[in-house]
TIRO-2110 file (N, C-alpha, C; in Angstrom, 1 decimal):
// TIRO-2110
-14.8, -5.9, 9.8, N, 1, A
-13.5, -6.4, 9.3, CA, 1, A
-13.3, -5.8, 7.9, C, 1, A
-12.1, -5.4, 7.6, N, 2, A
-11.8, -4.8, 6.3, CA, 2, A
-10.5, -5.5, 5.8, C, 2, A
-10.6, -5.9, 4.5, N, 3, A
-9.5, -6.6, 3.9, CA, 3, A
-8.8, -5.7, 2.8, C, 3, A
-7.5, -5.5, 2.9, N, 4, A
-6.7, -4.8, 2.0, CA, 4, A
-5.6, -5.6, 1.6, C, 4, A
-5.6, -6.2, 0.3, N, 5, A
-4.5, -7.1, -0.1, CA, 5, A
-4.6, -8.3, 0.8, C, 5, A
-3.5, -8.7, 1.4, N, 6, A
-3.4, -9.8, 2.3, CA, 6, A
-3.6, -9.4, 3.8, C, 6, A
-3.9, -8.2, 4.0, N, 7, A
-4.0, -7.7, 5.4, CA, 7, A
-5.5, -7.6, 5.8, C, 7, A
-5.8, -8.0, 7.0, N, 8, A
-7.2, -7.9, 7.5, CA, 8, A
-7.2, -7.0, 8.7, C, 8, A
-8.0, -5.9, 8.7, N, 9, A
-8.1, -4.9, 9.7, CA, 9, A
-9.4, -5.0, 10.5, C, 9, A
-9.4, -4.6, 11.7, N, 10, A
-10.6, -4.4, 12.5, CA, 10, A
-11.3, -3.2, 12.1, C, 10, A
-12.6, -3.2, 11.8, N, 11, A
-13.3, -2.0, 11.4, CA, 11, A
-13.7, -1.1, 12.5, C, 11, A
-13.6, -1.6, 13.8, N, 12, A
-13.9, -0.8, 15.0, CA, 12, A
-12.7, 0.1, 15.3, C, 12, A
-11.5, -0.5, 15.4, N, 13, A
-10.4, 0.3, 15.9, CA, 13, A
-9.3, 0.4, 14.9, C, 13, A
-9.3, -0.4, 13.8, N, 14, A
-8.3, -0.3, 12.8, CA, 14, A
-7.1, -1.1, 13.0, C, 14, A
-7.1, -1.9, 14.1, N, 15, A
-6.0, -2.8, 14.4, CA, 15, A
-5.8, -3.9, 13.3, C, 15, A
-4.6, -4.3, 13.1, N, 16, A
-4.3, -5.4, 12.2, CA, 16, A
-4.6, -6.7, 12.9, C, 16, A
-5.5, -7.5, 12.2, N, 17, A
-5.9, -8.8, 12.8, CA, 17, A
-4.9, -9.9, 12.4, C, 17, A
-4.8, -10.8, 13.3, N, 18, A
-3.9, -12.0, 13.1, CA, 18, A
-4.6, -13.1, 12.4, C, 18, A
-4.4, -13.1, 11.0, N, 19, A
-5.1, -14.1, 10.2, CA, 19, A
-4.7, -15.5, 10.4, C, 19, A
-3.6, -15.7, 11.1, N, 20, A
-3.1, -17.1, 11.4, CA, 20, A
-4.0, -17.8, 12.4, C, 20, A
-4.7, -17.0, 13.2, N, 21, A
-5.6, -17.5, 14.2, CA, 21, A
-6.9, -17.9, 13.7, C, 21, A
-7.1, -17.8, 12.4, N, 22, A
-8.4, -18.0, 11.7, CA, 22, A
-8.8, -19.5, 11.8, C, 22, A
-7.9, -20.4, 12.2, N, 23, A
-8.2, -21.8, 12.3, CA, 23, A
-9.4, -22.1, 13.2, C, 23, A
-9.6, -21.2, 14.2, N, 24, A
-10.7, -21.5, 15.1, CA, 24, A
-12.0, -20.8, 14.7, C, 24, A
-12.1, -20.4, 13.4, N, 25, A
-13.4, -19.9, 12.8, CA, 25, A
-13.8, -18.5, 13.2, C, 25, A
-13.0, -17.9, 14.1, N, 26, A
-13.3, -16.6, 14.5, CA, 26, A
-12.0, -15.8, 14.6, C, 26, A
-12.0, -14.5, 14.1, N, 27, A
-10.9, -13.6, 14.3, CA, 27, A
-11.2, -12.7, 15.4, C, 27, A
-10.4, -12.6, 16.4, N, 28, A
-10.6, -11.7, 17.5, CA, 28, A
-9.6, -10.5, 17.4, C, 28, A
-10.0, -9.3, 17.7, N, 29, A
-9.2, -8.2, 17.7, CA, 29, A
-8.5, -8.1, 19.1, C, 29, A
-7.2, -8.1, 19.2, N, 30, A
-6.5, -8.1, 20.4, CA, 30, A
-6.6, -6.7, 21.1, C, 30, A
-6.9, -5.7, 20.3, N, 31, A
-7.0, -4.3, 20.8, CA, 31, A
-8.3, -4.0, 21.4, C, 31, A
-9.4, -4.1, 20.7, N, 32, A
-10.7, -3.7, 21.2, CA, 32, A
-11.6, -4.9, 21.6, C, 32, A
-11.3, -6.1, 21.2, N, 33, A
-12.1, -7.3, 21.5, CA, 33, A
-13.1, -7.7, 20.5, C, 33, A
-13.3, -6.9, 19.4, N, 34, A
-14.3, -7.3, 18.4, CA, 34, A
-13.9, -8.6, 17.8, C, 34, A
-15.0, -9.4, 17.4, N, 35, A
-14.7, -10.7, 16.8, CA, 35, A
-15.4, -10.7, 15.4, C, 35, A
-14.8, -11.4, 14.5, N, 36, A
-15.3, -11.5, 13.1, CA, 36, A
-15.3, -13.0, 12.7, C, 36, A
-16.3, -13.5, 12.1, N, 37, A
-16.3, -14.9, 11.6, CA, 37, A
-15.3, -15.0, 10.5, C, 37, A
-14.5, -16.0, 10.6, N, 38, A
-13.4, -16.2, 9.6, CA, 38, A
-14.0, -16.7, 8.2, C, 38, A
-15.2, -17.2, 8.2, N, 39, A
-15.8, -17.6, 6.9, CA, 39, A
-16.0, -16.5, 5.9, C, 39, A
-15.9, -15.2, 6.4, N, 40, A
-16.1, -14.1, 5.5, CA, 40, A
-14.9, -14.0, 4.5, C, 40, A
-13.8, -14.6, 4.8, N, 41, A
-12.7, -14.5, 3.9, CA, 41, A
-12.0, -15.8, 3.6, C, 41, A
-12.8, -16.9, 3.8, N, 42, A
-12.2, -18.2, 3.5, CA, 42, A
-11.9, -18.4, 2.0, C, 42, A
-12.7, -17.9, 1.1, N, 43, A
-12.4, -18.1, -0.3, CA, 43, A
-11.6, -16.9, -0.9, C, 43, A
-11.0, -16.1, -0.1, N, 44, A
-10.2, -15.0, -0.5, CA, 44, A
-8.8, -15.5, -1.0, C, 44, A
-8.4, -15.0, -2.2, N, 45, A
-7.1, -15.3, -2.8, CA, 45, A
-6.4, -14.0, -3.0, C, 45, A
-5.1, -14.1, -2.6, N, 46, A
-4.2, -12.9, -2.7, CA, 46, A
-3.1, -13.3, -3.7, C, 46, A
-2.9, -12.4, -4.7, N, 47, A
-1.9, -12.7, -5.7, CA, 47, A
-0.9, -11.6, -5.6, C, 47, A
0.4, -11.9, -5.4, N, 48, A
1.5, -10.9, -5.3, CA, 48, A
2.4, -11.1, -6.5, C, 48, A
2.9, -10.0, -7.0, N, 49, A
3.9, -10.0, -8.1, CA, 49, A
4.9, -9.0, -7.8, C, 49, A
6.2, -9.4, -7.8, N, 50, A
7.3, -8.4, -7.6, CA, 50, A
7.8, -7.9, -8.9, C, 50, A
8.3, -6.7, -8.8, N, 51, A
8.9, -6.1, -10.0, CA, 51, A
10.2, -6.7, -10.3, C, 51, A
10.7, -6.5, -11.5, N, 52, A
12.0, -7.0, -11.9, CA, 52, A
13.2, -6.5, -11.1, C, 52, A
13.0, -5.3, -10.6, N, 53, A
14.1, -4.6, -9.8, CA, 53, A
13.9, -4.8, -8.3, C, 53, A
13.0, -5.6, -7.9, N, 54, A
12.7, -5.7, -6.4, CA, 54, A
13.8, -6.4, -5.7, C, 54, A
14.4, -7.4, -6.4, N, 55, A
15.5, -8.2, -5.7, CA, 55, A
16.8, -8.0, -6.6, C, 55, A
17.8, -7.3, -6.1, N, 56, A
19.0, -7.1, -6.8, CA, 56, A
19.8, -8.3, -7.0, C, 56, A
20.4, -8.5, -8.1, N, 57, A
21.3, -9.7, -8.3, CA, 57, A
22.5, -9.2, -9.1, C, 57, A
23.6, -9.9, -8.9, N, 58, A
24.9, -9.5, -9.6, CA, 58, A
24.7, -9.7, -11.1, C, 58, A
24.0, -10.7, -11.5, N, 59, A
23.8, -10.9, -13.0, CA, 59, A
23.0, -9.7, -13.6, C, 59, A
21.9, -9.3, -12.9, N, 60, A
21.0, -8.3, -13.4, CA, 60, A
21.8, -7.0, -13.5, C, 60, A
22.7, -6.7, -12.5, N, 61, A
23.4, -5.5, -12.5, CA, 61, A
24.4, -5.4, -13.6, C, 61, A
24.9, -6.6, -14.1, N, 62, A
25.9, -6.6, -15.2, CA, 62, A
25.2, -6.4, -16.5, C, 62, A
23.9, -6.6, -16.6, N, 63, A
23.1, -6.4, -17.8, CA, 63, A
22.9, -5.0, -18.1, C, 63, A
23.1, -4.5, -19.3, N, 64, A
23.0, -3.1, -19.6, CA, 64, A
21.9, -2.9, -20.6, C, 64, A
21.2, -1.8, -20.5, N, 65, A
20.2, -1.4, -21.5, CA, 65, A
20.8, -0.7, -22.7, C, 65, A
22.1, -0.3, -22.6, N, 66, A
22.8, 0.3, -23.7, CA, 66, A
23.7, -0.7, -24.3, C, 66, A
23.6, -0.8, -25.6, N, 67, A
24.4, -1.7, -26.4, CA, 67, A
25.8, -1.1, -26.6, C, 67, A
26.8, -1.8, -26.1, N, 68, A
28.1, -1.2, -26.2, CA, 68, A
29.1, -2.0, -27.1, C, 68, A
28.6, -3.1, -27.7, N, 69, A
29.5, -3.8, -28.7, CA, 69, A
28.7, -4.0, -29.9, C, 69, A
29.4, -4.2, -31.0, N, 70, A
28.8, -4.4, -32.3, CA, 70, A
29.1, -5.8, -32.8, C, 70, A
28.1, -6.4, -33.4, N, 71, A
28.3, -7.7, -34.0, CA, 71, A
29.1, -7.6, -35.3, C, 71, A
29.6, -8.6, -35.8, N, 72, A
30.4, -8.6, -37.1, CA, 72, A
29.6, -8.0, -38.2, C, 72, A
28.3, -8.3, -38.3, N, 73, A
27.4, -7.8, -39.3, CA, 73, A
27.3, -6.3, -39.2, C, 73, A
27.2, -5.8, -38.0, N, 74, A
27.0, -4.3, -37.8, CA, 74, A
28.3, -3.6, -38.0, C, 74, A
29.5, -4.2, -37.7, N, 75, A
30.8, -3.6, -38.0, CA, 75, A
31.0, -3.5, -39.5, C, 75, A
30.5, -4.4, -40.3, N, 76, A
30.6, -4.4, -41.7, CA, 76, A
29.7, -3.3, -42.4, C, 76, A
28.8, -2.7, -41.6, N, 77, A
27.9, -1.7, -42.1, CA, 77, A
28.7, -0.6, -42.7, C, 77, A
28.4, -0.2, -44.0, N, 78, A
29.2, 0.8, -44.7, CA, 78, A
28.8, 2.2, -44.3, C, 78, A
27.6, 2.5, -44.2, N, 79, A
27.1, 3.8, -43.8, CA, 79, A
27.1, 4.7, -45.1, C, 79, A
26.9, 6.0, -44.8, N, 80, A
26.8, 7.0, -45.9, CA, 80, A
28.2, 7.4, -46.4, C, 80, A
28.3, 7.9, -47.6, N, 81, A
29.6, 8.3, -48.2, CA, 81, A
29.6, 9.9, -48.1, C, 81, A
30.7, 10.4, -47.6, N, 82, A
30.9, 11.9, -47.5, CA, 82, A
32.2, 12.3, -48.1, C, 82, A
32.4, 13.6, -48.3, N, 83, A
33.7, 14.1, -48.7, CA, 83, A
34.5, 14.5, -47.5, C, 83, A
35.3, 13.6, -47.1, N, 84, A
36.2, 13.8, -45.9, CA, 84, A
37.5, 13.2, -46.3, C, 84, A
38.6, 13.9, -46.0, N, 85, A
39.9, 13.4, -46.3, CA, 85, A
40.4, 12.4, -45.4, C, 85, A
40.9, 11.3, -46.0, N, 86, A
41.4, 10.2, -45.2, CA, 86, A
42.8, 10.6, -44.6, C, 86, A
43.0, 10.5, -43.3, N, 87, A
44.3, 10.9, -42.7, CA, 87, A
45.4, 10.0, -43.1, C, 87, A
45.1, 8.8, -43.6, N, 88, A
46.2, 7.9, -43.9, CA, 88, A
46.6, 8.0, -45.4, C, 88, A
45.7, 7.9, -46.3, N, 89, A
46.0, 7.8, -47.8, CA, 89, A
45.7, 9.2, -48.5, C, 89, A
44.9, 10.0, -47.9, N, 90, A
44.6, 11.3, -48.4, CA, 90, A
43.5, 11.4, -49.4, C, 90, A
42.8, 10.3, -49.6, N, 91, A
41.6, 10.2, -50.5, CA, 91, A
40.5, 11.1, -50.0, C, 91, A
39.7, 11.8, -50.8, N, 92, A
38.7, 12.7, -50.3, CA, 92, A
37.3, 12.1, -50.1, C, 92, A
37.2, 10.8, -50.0, N, 93, A
35.9, 10.2, -49.8, CA, 93, A
36.0, 9.1, -48.7, C, 93, A
35.1, 9.2, -47.8, N, 94, A
35.0, 8.2, -46.7, CA, 94, A
33.6, 7.9, -46.4, C, 94, A
33.4, 6.8, -45.8, N, 95, A
32.0, 6.4, -45.4, CA, 95, A
32.0, 6.5, -43.8, C, 95, A
30.8, 6.8, -43.3, N, 96, A
30.6, 7.0, -41.9, CA, 96, A
29.3, 6.5, -41.4, C, 96, A
29.2, 6.2, -40.1, N, 97, A
27.9, 6.0, -39.4, CA, 97, A
28.1, 6.4, -38.0, C, 97, A
27.0, 6.7, -37.3, N, 98, A
27.1, 7.2, -35.9, CA, 98, A
26.3, 6.2, -35.0, C, 98, A
26.8, 6.2, -33.8, N, 99, A
26.1, 5.4, -32.7, CA, 99, A
26.1, 6.2, -31.4, C, 99, A
25.1, 6.2, -30.7, N, 100, A
25.0, 6.9, -29.4, CA, 100, A
25.5, 5.9, -28.3, C, 100, A
26.8, 6.1, -28.0, N, 101, A
27.5, 5.2, -27.1, CA, 101, A
27.5, 5.8, -25.7, C, 101, A
27.4, 7.1, -25.6, N, 102, A
27.5, 7.8, -24.3, CA, 102, A
26.0, 8.2, -23.8, C, 102, A
25.9, 8.9, -22.8, N, 103, A
24.6, 9.3, -22.3, CA, 103, A
23.9, 10.1, -23.3, C, 103, A
22.5, 10.2, -23.1, N, 104, A
21.7, 10.9, -24.1, CA, 104, A
22.0, 12.4, -24.3, C, 104, A
22.5, 13.0, -23.2, N, 105, A
22.8, 14.4, -23.3, CA, 105, A
24.1, 14.7, -23.9, C, 105, A
24.9, 13.7, -24.3, N, 106, A
26.2, 13.9, -25.0, CA, 106, A
26.0, 13.5, -26.4, C, 106, A
27.0, 14.0, -27.2, N, 107, A
26.9, 13.7, -28.7, CA, 107, A
27.2, 12.3, -29.0, C, 107, A
26.9, 11.9, -30.3, N, 108, A
27.1, 10.6, -30.7, CA, 108, A
28.6, 10.3, -31.1, C, 108, A
29.0, 9.1, -31.3, N, 109, A
30.3, 8.8, -31.7, CA, 109, A
30.2, 8.5, -33.2, C, 109, A
31.0, 9.1, -34.0, N, 110, A
31.0, 8.9, -35.5, CA, 110, A
32.2, 8.0, -35.9, C, 110, A
31.8, 7.0, -36.6, N, 111, A
32.8, 6.0, -37.1, CA, 111, A
33.1, 6.2, -38.6, C, 111, A
34.4, 6.5, -39.0, N, 112, A
34.7, 6.7, -40.3, CA, 112, A
35.5, 5.5, -40.9, C, 112, A
35.3, 5.3, -42.2, N, 113, A
36.1, 4.2, -42.9, CA, 113, A
36.4, 4.7, -44.3, C, 113, A
37.7, 4.6, -44.6, N, 114, A
38.2, 5.0, -46.0, CA, 114, A
37.7, 4.0, -47.0, C, 114, A
37.1, 4.6, -48.1, N, 115, A
36.6, 3.7, -49.2, CA, 115, A
37.8, 3.1, -50.0, C, 115, A
39.0, 3.7, -49.9, N, 116, A
40.1, 3.3, -50.7, CA, 116, A
41.0, 2.3, -49.9, C, 116, A
41.6, 2.8, -48.8, N, 117, A
42.6, 2.0, -48.1, CA, 117, A
42.0, 1.2, -46.9, C, 117, A
40.7, 1.5, -46.5, N, 118, A
40.1, 0.8, -45.4, CA, 118, A
40.4, 1.3, -44.0, C, 118, A
41.2, 2.4, -43.9, N, 119, A
41.6, 3.0, -42.6, CA, 119, A
40.3, 3.4, -41.9, C, 119, A
40.3, 3.1, -40.6, N, 120, A
39.1, 3.4, -39.7, CA, 120, A
39.5, 4.2, -38.5, C, 120, A
38.7, 5.1, -38.2, N, 121, A
38.9, 5.9, -37.0, CA, 121, A
37.5, 6.4, -36.5, C, 121, A
37.4, 7.0, -35.3, N, 122, A
36.2, 7.5, -34.8, CA, 122, A
36.4, 8.8, -34.1, C, 122, A
35.4, 9.6, -34.0, N, 123, A
35.4, 10.9, -33.3, CA, 123, A
34.2, 11.0, -32.4, C, 123, A
34.3, 11.7, -31.3, N, 124, A
33.1, 12.0, -30.4, CA, 124, A
32.6, 13.4, -30.7, C, 124, A
31.4, 13.5, -31.0, N, 125, A
30.8, 14.9, -31.2, CA, 125, A
30.2, 15.4, -30.0, C, 125, A
END
């Protein structure tokens, strides 16, 4: 008899043994007729663990590994100051920060904010 996980096989022919029939203290192979005492695996414990993706659910599919929204604290982030002309007021200084909102092989999205009038816009690189 050979035990792999929760399966019990006949060592003579390789047939899968019916472990439900172990209540009569002997496991018999239906293929070759070999018999095995069931006390060989009485104290055997099998532990199974499924992966997180084993059973699909609508809630899990809605969950994203990519963050697509910003909290109020993150939106207030000022970022670095650069010399860039504001399209609305014409001032030559703006603040910017970038976020990777699209797939990794595409460019980041740059968010600009005017230090004078507060005008905001974004560009995709």
